[in-house]
C-alpha positions as CSV (number, residue, x, y, z in Angstrom):
1,M,104.9,121.2,113.9
2,S,101.9,119.8,115.8
3,D,101.7,116.2,116.8
4,T,98.0,116.1,116.3
5,N,95.4,117.1,113.7
6,V,92.5,118.1,115.8
7,P,90.0,118.8,112.9
8,A,90.7,115.3,111.5
9,R,90.4,113.7,114.9
10,D,87.1,115.4,115.6
11,R,85.7,114.4,112.2
12,I,86.8,110.8,112.7
13,A,85.2,110.7,116.1
14,A,82.0,112.1,114.6
15,L,81.9,109.5,111.9
16,L,82.8,106.7,114.2
17,K,79.8,107.6,116.5
18,T,77.5,106.4,113.7
19,Y,79.6,103.5,112.5
20,P,78.7,101.1,110.9
21,A,75.7,103.0,109.7
22,L,77.8,105.1,107.2
23,D,77.1,105.5,103.5
24,E,79.9,104.8,101.0
25,A,81.0,108.5,100.8
26,E,81.4,108.6,104.6
27,L,83.3,105.4,104.7
28,T,85.6,106.8,102.0
29,E,86.1,110.0,104.0
30,L,86.8,108.0,107.1
31,H,89.4,105.9,105.4
32,H,91.1,109.0,103.9
33,L,91.2,110.6,107.3
34,F,92.5,107.5,109.0
35,T,95.3,106.9,106.5
36,R,96.2,110.4,105.3
37,K,95.2,113.1,107.9
38,A,95.3,111.6,111.4
39,T,98.6,111.2,113.2
40,A,99.5,108.2,115.3
41,L,98.8,110.3,118.4
42,D,95.3,111.1,117.0
43,L,94.6,107.5,116.4
44,G,95.8,106.6,119.9
45,L,93.6,109.3,121.5
46,L,90.6,108.0,119.5
47,A,91.3,104.4,120.6
48,G,91.2,105.5,124.2
49,D,88.0,107.5,123.9
50,A,85.4,105.4,125.8
51,D,82.5,106.9,123.8
52,I,83.7,105.4,120.5
53,A,86.1,102.7,121.5
54,A,83.9,99.8,120.3
55,Q,83.3,101.5,116.9
56,F,87.0,102.3,116.6
57,R,87.9,98.6,117.2
58,S,85.2,97.4,114.8
59,Y,86.3,99.8,112.1
60,R,89.9,98.8,112.5
61,E,89.1,95.1,112.4
62,E,86.9,95.4,109.3
63,H,88.9,97.9,107.2
64,H,92.5,98.3,108.3
65,D,93.8,95.2,110.1
66,R,93.6,92.9,107.2
67,F,96.2,91.9,104.7
68,K,95.8,93.6,101.4
69,P,97.1,92.4,98.0
70,K,99.9,95.0,98.2
71,D,101.0,93.4,101.5
72,L,101.1,89.9,100.0
73,V,103.1,91.2,97.0
74,N,105.6,92.8,99.3
75,V,106.0,89.6,101.3
76,A,106.4,87.6,98.1
77,L,109.1,90.0,96.8
78,F,110.9,89.9,100.2
79,V,110.9,86.0,100.3
80,G,112.0,85.9,96.6
81,A,114.9,88.3,97.4
82,V,116.0,86.3,100.4
83,A,115.8,83.0,98.4
84,A,117.9,84.5,95.6
85,V,120.6,85.6,98.0
86,V,120.6,82.2,99.8
87,G,120.7,80.4,96.4
88,A,123.6,82.6,95.3
89,I,125.5,81.9,98.4
90,L,124.9,78.1,98.3
91,F,125.1,77.4,94.6
92,V,126.9,80.2,92.7
93,I,129.7,81.3,95.0
94,P,132.4,78.6,94.8
95,Q,133.5,77.2,98.1
């Protein structure tokens, strides 16, 4: 199995060269390629490409490096589970 997806990486690079002047369909395609097709190695190689480094950082900051509602729900569930365990230890289990 290959550690890279060259066609996806090449398409991402082509899209990033014109970022942020992308239409909605191109942004959707870029997001799909970023999240579903490109490997971590591909993204690392793209981040190190001097020709698109600024666009890569800008795209990541605006579209990927933000908390999403799903992330906040996961945090709330985790905090709730920890609070339930601590509460059970302190108040339910007889000492």
